[in-house]
N, CA, C, O and the ligand as a Tripos MOL2 file, in Angstrom:
@<TRIPOS>MOLECULE
protein
  253   251    64     0     0
PROTEIN
NO_CHARGES

@<TRIPOS>ATOM
      1 N          89.6230  113.0870  103.6050 N.3       1 MET1
      2 CA         89.4320  111.6350  103.4970 C.3       1 MET1
      3 C          88.1160  111.3520  102.7750 C.2       1 MET1
      4 O          87.0640  111.8470  103.1800 O.2       1 MET1
      5 N          88.1730  110.5840  101.7450 N.am      2 GLU2
      6 CA         86.9670  110.2350  101.0130 C.3       2 GLU2
      7 C          87.1760  108.8660  100.3820 C.2       2 GLU2
      8 O          88.2920  108.3530  100.3090 O.2       2 GLU2
      9 N          86.0750  108.2970   99.9330 N.am      3 ASP3
     10 CA         86.1820  107.0140   99.2360 C.3       3 ASP3
     11 C          86.5890  107.2710   97.7950 C.2       3 ASP3
     12 O          85.9310  108.0320   97.0860 O.2       3 ASP3
     13 N          87.6720  106.6370   97.3590 N.am      4 ARG4
     14 CA         88.1020  106.7650   95.9700 C.3       4 ARG4
     15 C          88.0100  105.3900   95.3340 C.2       4 ARG4
     16 O          88.3470  104.3750   95.9450 O.2       4 ARG4
     17 N          87.5520  105.3810   94.1040 N.am      5 GLU5
     18 CA         87.4070  104.1240   93.3930 C.3       5 GLU5
     19 C          88.4790  104.0450   92.3140 C.2       5 GLU5
     20 O          88.7180  105.0280   91.6120 O.2       5 GLU5
     21 N          89.1240  102.8990   92.1720 N.am      6 CYS6
     22 CA         90.1340  102.7260   91.1330 C.3       6 CYS6
     23 C          89.4800  102.8420   89.7590 C.2       6 CYS6
     24 O          88.4480  102.2230   89.5020 O.2       6 CYS6
     25 N          90.0880  103.6420   88.8750 N.am      7 ILE7
     26 CA         89.5050  103.8150   87.5420 C.3       7 ILE7
     27 C          89.6020  102.5390   86.7150 C.2       7 ILE7
     28 O          88.8550  102.3660   85.7520 O.2       7 ILE7
     29 N          90.5090  101.6540   87.0800 N.am      8 ASN8
     30 CA         90.6740  100.4030   86.3330 C.3       8 ASN8
     31 C          89.7940   99.2900   86.8870 C.2       8 ASN8
     32 O          89.0910   98.6140   86.1360 O.2       8 ASN8
     33 N          89.8360   99.1040   88.2060 N.am      9 CYS9
     34 CA         89.2210   97.9290   88.8220 C.3       9 CYS9
     35 C          87.8620   98.2160   89.4580 C.2       9 CYS9
     36 O          87.1260   97.2880   89.7930 O.2       9 CYS9
     37 N          87.5290   99.4950   89.6240 N.am     10 LYS10
     38 CA         86.2530   99.8800   90.2600 C.3      10 LYS10
     39 C          86.1160   99.3360   91.6770 C.2      10 LYS10
     40 O          85.0110   99.0490   92.1390 O.2      10 LYS10
     41 N          87.2560   99.1960   92.3660 N.am     11 ILE11
     42 CA         87.1890   98.8030   93.7730 C.3      11 ILE11
     43 C          87.7170   99.9600   94.6120 C.2      11 ILE11
     44 O          88.3840  100.8580   94.0970 O.2      11 ILE11
     45 N          87.4140   99.9310   95.9060 N.am     12 GLN12
     46 CA         87.8210  101.0300   96.7720 C.3      12 GLN12
     47 C          89.3290  101.0500   96.9540 C.2      12 GLN12
     48 O          89.9480  100.0180   97.2140 O.2      12 GLN12
     49 N          89.9200  102.2490   96.8130 N.am     13 MET13
     50 CA         91.3670  102.4000   96.9660 C.3      13 MET13
     51 C          91.7010  102.6370   98.4280 C.2      13 MET13
     52 O          90.8740  103.1340   99.1910 O.2      13 MET13
     53 N          92.9210  102.2770   98.8140 N.am     14 LYS14
     54 CA         93.3740  102.4480  100.1910 C.3      14 LYS14
     55 C          94.2600  103.6850  100.3000 C.2      14 LYS14
     56 O          95.0180  104.0010   99.3830 O.2      14 LYS14
     57 N          94.1560  104.3810  101.4280 N.am     15 GLU15
     58 CA         95.0080  105.5330  101.6280 C.3      15 GLU15
     59 C          96.4440  105.0660  101.8540 C.2      15 GLU15
     60 O          96.6810  104.0460  102.5020 O.2      15 GLU15
     61 N          97.4020  105.8260  101.3110 N.am     16 ALA16
     62 CA         98.8070  105.4450  101.4320 C.3      16 ALA16
     63 C          99.6430  106.6670  101.8050 C.2      16 ALA16
     64 O          99.1830  107.8040  101.6990 O.2      16 ALA16
     65 N         100.8450  106.4220  102.2300 N.am     17 TRP17
     66 CA        101.7780  107.5080  102.4680 C.3      17 TRP17
     67 C         102.8380  107.4660  101.3920 C.2      17 TRP17
     68 O         103.2630  106.3970  100.9540 O.2      17 TRP17
     69 N         103.2580  108.6470  100.9720 N.am     18 ILE18
     70 CA        104.3880  108.7460  100.0620 C.3      18 ILE18
     71 C         105.6010  109.0750  100.9170 C.2      18 ILE18
     72 O         105.5780  110.0360  101.6860 O.2      18 ILE18
     73 N         106.6540  108.2890  100.7900 N.am     19 ASN19
     74 CA        107.8460  108.5770  101.5870 C.3      19 ASN19
     75 C         108.7900  109.4780  100.8140 C.2      19 ASN19
     76 O         109.4960  109.0390   99.9060 O.2      19 ASN19
     77 N         108.7860  110.7570  101.1950 N.am     20 THR20
     78 CA        109.6470  111.7340  100.5290 C.3      20 THR20
     79 C         110.7960  112.1090  101.4570 C.2      20 THR20
     80 O         111.5240  113.0660  101.1940 O.2      20 THR20
     81 N         110.9550  111.3710  102.5190 N.am     21 GLY21
     82 CA        111.9420  111.7430  103.5320 C.3      21 GLY21
     83 C         111.2370  112.4510  104.6590 C.2      21 GLY21
     84 O         111.3580  112.0600  105.8210 O.2      21 GLY21
     85 N         110.4790  113.5190  104.3160 N.am     22 ALA22
     86 CA        109.7160  114.2490  105.3280 C.3      22 ALA22
     87 C         108.3950  113.5490  105.6050 C.2      22 ALA22
     88 O         107.7630  113.8030  106.6300 O.2      22 ALA22
     89 N         107.9770  112.6850  104.7150 N.am     23 GLY23
     90 CA        106.7380  111.9480  104.9240 C.3      23 GLY23
     91 C         105.5060  112.6150  104.3520 C.2      23 GLY23
     92 O         104.4310  112.0160  104.3370 O.2      23 GLY23
     93 N         105.6410  113.8400  103.8820 N.am     24 VAL24
     94 CA        104.4910  114.5290  103.3000 C.3      24 VAL24
     95 C         104.8580  115.0710  101.9260 C.2      24 VAL24
     96 O         106.0200  115.3580  101.6380 O.2      24 VAL24
     97 N         103.8520  115.2000  101.1020 N.am     25 LEU25
     98 CA        104.0130  115.7590   99.7710 C.3      25 LEU25
     99 C         103.2180  117.0540   99.7740 C.2      25 LEU25
    100 O         102.0550  117.0720  100.1780 O.2      25 LEU25
    101 N         103.8380  118.1330   99.3240 N.am     26 ILE26
    102 CA        103.1680  119.4360   99.3330 C.3      26 ILE26
    103 C         102.9090  119.8930   97.9080 C.2      26 ILE26
    104 O         103.7990  119.8390   97.0590 O.2      26 ILE26
    105 N         101.6940  120.3390   97.6520 N.am     27 LEU27
    106 CA        101.3110  120.8570   96.3480 C.3      27 LEU27
    107 C         101.2790  122.3780   96.4480 C.2      27 LEU27
    108 O         100.6230  122.9320   97.3300 O.2      27 LEU27
    109 N         101.9840  123.0480   95.5470 N.am     28 GLU28
    110 CA        102.0490  124.5190   95.6210 C.3      28 GLU28
    111 C         101.5340  125.1480   94.3460 C.2      28 GLU28
    112 O         101.5540  124.5410   93.2760 O.2      28 GLU28
    113 N         101.0730  126.3800   94.4850 N.am     29 GLN29
    114 CA        100.6890  127.1470   93.2970 C.3      29 GLN29
    115 C         101.9380  127.3930   92.4590 C.2      29 GLN29
    116 O         103.0090  127.6510   93.0080 O.2      29 GLN29
    117 N         101.8140  127.3160   91.1480 N.am     30 PRO30
    118 CA        102.9820  127.4770   90.2740 C.3      30 PRO30
    119 C         103.3480  128.9310   90.0310 C.2      30 PRO30
    120 O         103.3720  129.3830   88.8860 O.2      30 PRO30
    121 N         103.6350  129.6700   91.0990 N.am     31 ILE31
    122 CA        104.0510  131.0590   90.9510 C.3      31 ILE31
    123 C         105.3280  131.2720   91.7360 C.2      31 ILE31
    124 O         105.6170  130.5400   92.6830 O.2      31 ILE31
    125 N         106.0890  132.2760   91.3380 N.am     32 LYS32
    126 CA        107.3390  132.5620   92.0260 C.3      32 LYS32
    127 C         107.0900  133.4480   93.2450 C.2      32 LYS32
    128 O         106.1050  134.1840   93.2930 O.2      32 LYS32
    129 N         107.9780  133.3730   94.2180 N.am     33 GLY33
    130 CA        107.8560  134.2300   95.3890 C.3      33 GLY33
    131 C         107.5540  133.4420   96.6400 C.2      33 GLY33
    132 O         107.4600  132.2150   96.6230 O.2      33 GLY33
    133 N         107.4050  134.1730   97.7190 N.am     34 PHE34
    134 CA        107.2340  133.5160   99.0210 C.3      34 PHE34
    135 C         105.7780  133.4230   99.4530 C.2      34 PHE34
    136 O         105.4710  132.8040  100.4720 O.2      34 PHE34
    137 N         104.8620  134.0430   98.6730 N.am     35 LYS35
    138 CA        103.4650  134.0420   99.0950 C.3      35 LYS35
    139 C         102.6540  132.9520   98.4180 C.2      35 LYS35
    140 O         101.4240  132.9930   98.3950 O.2      35 LYS35
    141 N         103.3490  131.9970   97.8790 N.am     36 ARG36
    142 CA        102.6620  130.8550   97.2840 C.3      36 ARG36
    143 C         101.7710  130.1840   98.3020 C.2      36 ARG36
    144 O         102.1160  130.0700   99.4780 O.2      36 ARG36
    145 N         100.6370  129.7480   97.8390 N.am     37 LYS37
    146 CA         99.7880  128.9450   98.7100 C.3      37 LYS37
    147 C         100.0870  127.4770   98.4390 C.2      37 LYS37
    148 O         100.4280  127.0850   97.3230 O.2      37 LYS37
    149 N          99.9480  126.6820   99.4850 N.am     38 ALA38
    150 CA        100.2640  125.2660   99.3370 C.3      38 ALA38
    151 C          99.2950  124.4400  100.1680 C.2      38 ALA38
    152 O          98.6920  124.9330  101.1210 O.2      38 ALA38
    153 N          99.1600  123.2090   99.8000 N.am     39 CYS39
    154 CA         98.3480  122.3140  100.6170 C.3      39 CYS39
    155 C          98.9120  120.9060  100.5270 C.2      39 CYS39
    156 O          99.7600  120.6100   99.6850 O.2      39 CYS39
    157 N          98.4460  120.0780  101.3760 N.am     40 GLY40
    158 CA         98.9070  118.6980  101.3940 C.3      40 GLY40
    159 C          98.2340  117.8730  100.3080 C.2      40 GLY40
    160 O          97.3020  118.3270   99.6440 O.2      40 GLY40
    161 N          98.7140  116.6840  100.1470 N.am     41 VAL41
    162 CA         98.2010  115.7610   99.1380 C.3      41 VAL41
    163 C          97.8610  114.4390   99.8140 C.2      41 VAL41
    164 O          98.6710  113.8720  100.5480 O.2      41 VAL41
    165 N          96.6760  113.9700   99.5590 N.am     42 THR42
    166 CA         96.3110  112.6370  100.0440 C.3      42 THR42
    167 C          96.5680  111.6370   98.9190 C.2      42 THR42
    168 O          96.2220  111.8840   97.7640 O.2      42 THR42
    169 N          97.1690  110.5270   99.2650 N.am     43 THR43
    170 CA         97.5410  109.5270   98.2650 C.3      43 THR43
    171 C          96.6980  108.2670   98.4440 C.2      43 THR43
    172 O          96.4880  107.7960   99.5620 O.2      43 THR43
    173 N          96.2260  107.7420   97.3380 N.am     44 TYR44
    174 CA         95.4490  106.5000   97.3700 C.3      44 TYR44
    175 C          96.1020  105.4910   96.4470 C.2      44 TYR44
    176 O          96.6430  105.8440   95.3990 O.2      44 TYR44
    177 N          96.0470  104.2400   96.8470 N.am     45 VAL45
    178 CA         96.6100  103.1750   96.0100 C.3      45 VAL45
    179 C          95.5830  102.0520   95.8590 C.2      45 VAL45
    180 O          94.8670  101.7120   96.8010 O.2      45 VAL45
    181 N          95.5300  101.4940   94.6660 N.am     46 CYS46
    182 CA         94.6510  100.3510   94.4200 C.3      46 CYS46
    183 C          95.4180   99.0820   94.7740 C.2      46 CYS46
    184 O          96.5280   98.8620   94.2880 O.2      46 CYS46
    185 N          94.8150   98.2420   95.6310 N.am     47 SER47
    186 CA         95.5190   97.0350   96.0760 C.3      47 SER47
    187 C          95.4400   95.9400   95.0220 C.2      47 SER47
    188 O          96.0530   94.8840   95.1850 O.2      47 SER47
    189 N          94.7060   96.1690   93.9580 N.am     48 SER48
    190 CA         94.5850   95.1440   92.9190 C.3      48 SER48
    191 C          95.5490   95.3910   91.7600 C.2      48 SER48
    192 O          96.2960   94.4930   91.3730 O.2      48 SER48
    193 N          95.5350   96.6280   91.1950 N.am     49 CYS49
    194 CA         96.3820   96.8750   90.0190 C.3      49 CYS49
    195 C          97.5640   97.7940   90.3220 C.2      49 CYS49
    196 O          98.4670   97.9320   89.4970 O.2      49 CYS49
    197 N          97.5660   98.4240   91.5010 N.am     50 GLY50
    198 CA         98.6940   99.2700   91.8710 C.3      50 GLY50
    199 C          98.5670  100.7100   91.4210 C.2      50 GLY50
    200 O          99.4930  101.4970   91.6150 O.2      50 GLY50
    201 N          97.4370  101.0760   90.8240 N.am     51 HIS51
    202 CA         97.2180  102.4560   90.3860 C.3      51 HIS51
    203 C          97.2580  103.3850   91.6000 C.2      51 HIS51
    204 O          96.6720  103.0970   92.6430 O.2      51 HIS51
    205 N          97.9710  104.5150   91.4360 N.am     52 VAL52
    206 CA         98.1100  105.4810   92.5270 C.3      52 VAL52
    207 C          97.4890  106.8040   92.1040 C.2      52 VAL52
    208 O          97.6720  107.2610   90.9760 O.2      52 VAL52
    209 N          96.7540  107.4110   93.0260 N.am     53 GLU53
    210 CA         96.1410  108.7090   92.7610 C.3      53 GLU53
    211 C          96.5310  109.7060   93.8300 C.2      53 GLU53
    212 O          96.6280  109.3630   95.0080 O.2      53 GLU53
    213 N          96.7580  110.9650   93.4100 N.am     54 PHE54
    214 CA         97.0140  112.0530   94.3460 C.3      54 PHE54
    215 C          95.8000  112.9730   94.3490 C.2      54 PHE54
    216 O          95.2640  113.3130   93.2940 O.2      54 PHE54
    217 N          95.3710  113.3720   95.5440 N.am     55 VAL55
    218 CA         94.2340  114.2890   95.6460 C.3      55 VAL55
    219 C          94.6380  115.4530   96.5410 C.2      55 VAL55
    220 O          95.0680  115.2520   97.6770 O.2      55 VAL55
    221 N          94.4970  116.6760   96.0210 N.am     56 ALA56
    222 CA         94.8380  117.8680   96.7990 C.3      56 ALA56
    223 C          93.8830  118.0040   97.9750 C.2      56 ALA56
    224 O          92.6760  117.8140   97.8230 O.2      56 ALA56
    225 N          94.4200  118.3350   99.1540 N.am     57 GLU57
    226 CA         93.5730  118.4780  100.3350 C.3      57 GLU57
    227 C          92.7920  119.7730  100.2950 C.2      57 GLU57
    228 O          91.7130  119.8620  100.8810 O.2      57 GLU57
    229 N          93.3180  120.7840   99.6120 N.am     58 ASN58
    230 CA         92.6010  122.0580   99.5030 C.3      58 ASN58
    231 C          92.6040  122.5310   98.0580 C.2      58 ASN58
    232 O          93.3620  123.4250   97.6810 O.2      58 ASN58
    233 N          91.7540  121.9240   97.2680 N.am     59 LYS59
    234 CA         91.7300  122.2200   95.8320 C.3      59 LYS59
    235 C          91.2840  123.6450   95.5390 C.2      59 LYS59
    236 O          91.5670  124.1730   94.4640 O.2      59 LYS59
    237 N          90.5810  124.2800   96.4930 N.am     60 GLU60
    238 CA         90.0850  125.6480   96.2900 C.3      60 GLU60
    239 C          91.2340  126.6340   96.0400 C.2      60 GLU60
    240 O          91.0450  127.6720   95.4070 O.2      60 GLU60
    241 N          92.4130  126.2980   96.5410 N.am     61 LEU61
    242 CA         93.5740  127.1750   96.3690 C.3      61 LEU61
    243 C          93.9010  127.4130   94.9090 C.2      61 LEU61
    244 O          94.4870  128.4370   94.5580 O.2      61 LEU61
    245 N          93.5280  126.4800   94.0630 N.am     62 PHE62
    246 CA         93.9680  126.5220   92.6720 C.3      62 PHE62
    247 C          92.9260  127.0990   91.7290 C.2      62 PHE62
    248 O          93.0870  127.0450   90.5100 O.2      62 PHE62
    249 N          91.8530  127.6530   92.2950 N.am     63 LYS63
    250 CA         90.8140  128.2620   91.4500 C.3      63 LYS63
    251 C          91.2990  129.5630   90.8540 C.2      63 LYS63
    252 O          90.5620  130.2170   90.1160 O.2      63 LYS63
    253 ZN         92.9670   99.0260   90.3290 Zn       64 ZN64
@<TRIPOS>BOND
     1     1     2 1
     2     2     3 1
     3     3     4 2
     4     3     5 am
     5     5     6 1
     6     6     7 1
     7     7     8 2
     8     7     9 am
     9     9    10 1
    10    10    11 1
    11    11    12 2
    12    11    13 am
    13    13    14 1
    14    14    15 1
    15    15    16 2
    16    15    17 am
    17    17    18 1
    18    18    19 1
    19    19    20 2
    20    19    21 am
    21    21    22 1
    22    22    23 1
    23    23    24 2
    24    23    25 am
    25    25    26 1
    26    26    27 1
    27    27    28 2
    28    27    29 am
    29    29    30 1
    30    30    31 1
    31    31    32 2
    32    31    33 am
    33    33    34 1
    34    34    35 1
    35    35    36 2
    36    35    37 am
    37    37    38 1
    38    38    39 1
    39    39    40 2
    40    39    41 am
    41    41    42 1
    42    42    43 1
    43    43    44 2
    44    43    45 am
    45    45    46 1
    46    46    47 1
    47    47    48 2
    48    47    49 am
    49    49    50 1
    50    50    51 1
    51    51    52 2
    52    51    53 am
    53    53    54 1
    54    54    55 1
    55    55    56 2
    56    55    57 am
    57    57    58 1
    58    58    59 1
    59    59    60 2
    60    59    61 am
    61    61    62 1
    62    62    63 1
    63    63    64 2
    64    63    65 am
    65    65    66 1
    66    66    67 1
    67    67    68 2
    68    67    69 am
    69    69    70 1
    70    70    71 1
    71    71    72 2
    72    71    73 am
    73    73    74 1
    74    74    75 1
    75    75    76 2
    76    75    77 am
    77    77    78 1
    78    78    79 1
    79    79    80 2
    80    79    81 am
    81    81    82 1
    82    82    83 1
    83    83    84 2
    84    83    85 am
    85    85    86 1
    86    86    87 1
    87    87    88 2
    88    87    89 am
    89    89    90 1
    90    90    91 1
    91    91    92 2
    92    91    93 am
    93    93    94 1
    94    94    95 1
    95    95    96 2
    96    95    97 am
    97    97    98 1
    98    98    99 1
    99    99   100 2
   100    99   101 am
   101   101   102 1
   102   102   103 1
   103   103   104 2
   104   103   105 am
   105   105   106 1
   106   106   107 1
   107   107   108 2
   108   107   109 am
   109   109   110 1
   110   110   111 1
   111   111   112 2
   112   111   113 am
   113   113   114 1
   114   114   115 1
   115   115   116 2
   116   115   117 am
   117   117   118 1
   118   118   119 1
   119   119   120 2
   120   119   121 am
   121   121   122 1
   122   122   123 1
   123   123   124 2
   124   123   125 am
   125   125   126 1
   126   126   127 1
   127   127   128 2
   128   127   129 am
   129   129   130 1
   130   130   131 1
   131   131   132 2
   132   131   133 am
   133   133   134 1
   134   134   135 1
   135   135   136 2
   136   135   137 am
   137   137   138 1
   138   138   139 1
   139   139   140 2
   140   139   141 am
   141   141   142 1
   142   142   143 1
   143   143   144 2
   144   143   145 am
   145   145   146 1
   146   146   147 1
   147   147   148 2
   148   147   149 am
   149   149   150 1
   150   150   151 1
   151   151   152 2
   152   151   153 am
   153   153   154 1
   154   154   155 1
   155   155   156 2
   156   155   157 am
   157   157   158 1
   158   158   159 1
   159   159   160 2
   160   159   161 am
   161   161   162 1
   162   162   163 1
   163   163   164 2
   164   163   165 am
   165   165   166 1
   166   166   167 1
   167   167   168 2
   168   167   169 am
   169   169   170 1
   170   170   171 1
   171   171   172 2
   172   171   173 am
   173   173   174 1
   174   174   175 1
   175   175   176 2
   176   175   177 am
   177   177   178 1
   178   178   179 1
   179   179   180 2
   180   179   181 am
   181   181   182 1
   182   182   183 1
   183   183   184 2
   184   183   185 am
   185   185   186 1
   186   186   187 1
   187   187   188 2
   188   187   189 am
   189   189   190 1
   190   190   191 1
   191   191   192 2
   192   191   193 am
   193   193   194 1
   194   194   195 1
   195   195   196 2
   196   195   197 am
   197   197   198 1
   198   198   199 1
   199   199   200 2
   200   199   201 am
   201   201   202 1
   202   202   203 1
   203   203   204 2
   204   203   205 am
   205   205   206 1
   206   206   207 1
   207   207   208 2
   208   207   209 am
   209   209   210 1
   210   210   211 1
   211   211   212 2
   212   211   213 am
   213   213   214 1
   214   214   215 1
   215   215   216 2
   216   215   217 am
   217   217   218 1
   218   218   219 1
   219   219   220 2
   220   219   221 am
   221   221   222 1
   222   222   223 1
   223   223   224 2
   224   223   225 am
   225   225   226 1
   226   226   227 1
   227   227   228 2
   228   227   229 am
   229   229   230 1
   230   230   231 1
   231   231   232 2
   232   231   233 am
   233   233   234 1
   234   234   235 1
   235   235   236 2
   236   235   237 am
   237   237   238 1
   238   238   239 1
   239   239   240 2
   240   239   241 am
   241   241   242 1
   242   242   243 1
   243   243   244 2
   244   243   245 am
   245   245   246 1
   246   246   247 1
   247   247   248 2
   248   247   249 am
   249   249   250 1
   250   250   251 1
   251   251   252 2
@<TRIPOS>SUBSTRUCTURE
     1 MET1         2 RESIDUE 1 A MET
     2 GLU2         6 RESIDUE 1 A GLU
     3 ASP3        10 RESIDUE 1 A ASP
     4 ARG4        14 RESIDUE 1 A ARG
     5 GLU5        18 RESIDUE 1 A GLU
     6 CYS6        22 RESIDUE 1 A CYS
     7 ILE7        26 RESIDUE 1 A ILE
     8 ASN8        30 RESIDUE 1 A ASN
     9 CYS9        34 RESIDUE 1 A CYS
    10 LYS10       38 RESIDUE 1 A LYS
    11 ILE11       42 RESIDUE 1 A ILE
    12 GLN12       46 RESIDUE 1 A GLN
    13 MET13       50 RESIDUE 1 A MET
    14 LYS14       54 RESIDUE 1 A LYS
    15 GLU15       58 RESIDUE 1 A GLU
    16 ALA16       62 RESIDUE 1 A ALA
    17 TRP17       66 RESIDUE 1 A TRP
    18 ILE18       70 RESIDUE 1 A ILE
    19 ASN19       74 RESIDUE 1 A ASN
    20 THR20       78 RESIDUE 1 A THR
    21 GLY21       82 RESIDUE 1 A GLY
    22 ALA22       86 RESIDUE 1 A ALA
    23 GLY23       90 RESIDUE 1 A GLY
    24 VAL24       94 RESIDUE 1 A VAL
    25 LEU25       98 RESIDUE 1 A LEU
    26 ILE26      102 RESIDUE 1 A ILE
    27 LEU27      106 RESIDUE 1 A LEU
    28 GLU28      110 RESIDUE 1 A GLU
    29 GLN29      114 RESIDUE 1 A GLN
    30 PRO30      118 RESIDUE 1 A PRO
    31 ILE31      122 RESIDUE 1 A ILE
    32 LYS32      126 RESIDUE 1 A LYS
    33 GLY33      130 RESIDUE 1 A GLY
    34 PHE34      134 RESIDUE 1 A PHE
    35 LYS35      138 RESIDUE 1 A LYS
    36 ARG36      142 RESIDUE 1 A ARG
    37 LYS37      146 RESIDUE 1 A LYS
    38 ALA38      150 RESIDUE 1 A ALA
    39 CYS39      154 RESIDUE 1 A CYS
    40 GLY40      158 RESIDUE 1 A GLY
    41 VAL41      162 RESIDUE 1 A VAL
    42 THR42      166 RESIDUE 1 A THR
    43 THR43      170 RESIDUE 1 A THR
    44 TYR44      174 RESIDUE 1 A TYR
    45 VAL45      178 RESIDUE 1 A VAL
    46 CYS46      182 RESIDUE 1 A CYS
    47 SER47      186 RESIDUE 1 A SER
    48 SER48      190 RESIDUE 1 A SER
    49 CYS49      194 RESIDUE 1 A CYS
    50 GLY50      198 RESIDUE 1 A GLY
    51 HIS51      202 RESIDUE 1 A HIS
    52 VAL52      206 RESIDUE 1 A VAL
    53 GLU53      210 RESIDUE 1 A GLU
    54 PHE54      214 RESIDUE 1 A PHE
    55 VAL55      218 RESIDUE 1 A VAL
    56 ALA56      222 RESIDUE 1 A ALA
    57 GLU57      226 RESIDUE 1 A GLU
    58 ASN58      230 RESIDUE 1 A ASN
    59 LYS59      234 RESIDUE 1 A LYS
    60 GLU60      238 RESIDUE 1 A GLU
    61 LEU61      242 RESIDUE 1 A LEU
    62 PHE62      246 RESIDUE 1 A PHE
    63 LYS63      250 RESIDUE 1 A LYS
    64 ZN64       253 GROUP 0 **** ****
């Protein structure tokens, strides 16, 4: 959880949920097999222009 600013409006974005049926969005490493690492995604939406941003919860996985 962090403060995100809309790139268009420069106001604070609100946290949102993406409804995928399961309620969560999972980001995975782009490799084949069962040992892929994955993490959740936090979603933010701007209440002024509607811009949506996804932020990986564990970005270190992708280094
Ligand atoms: Zn905005």
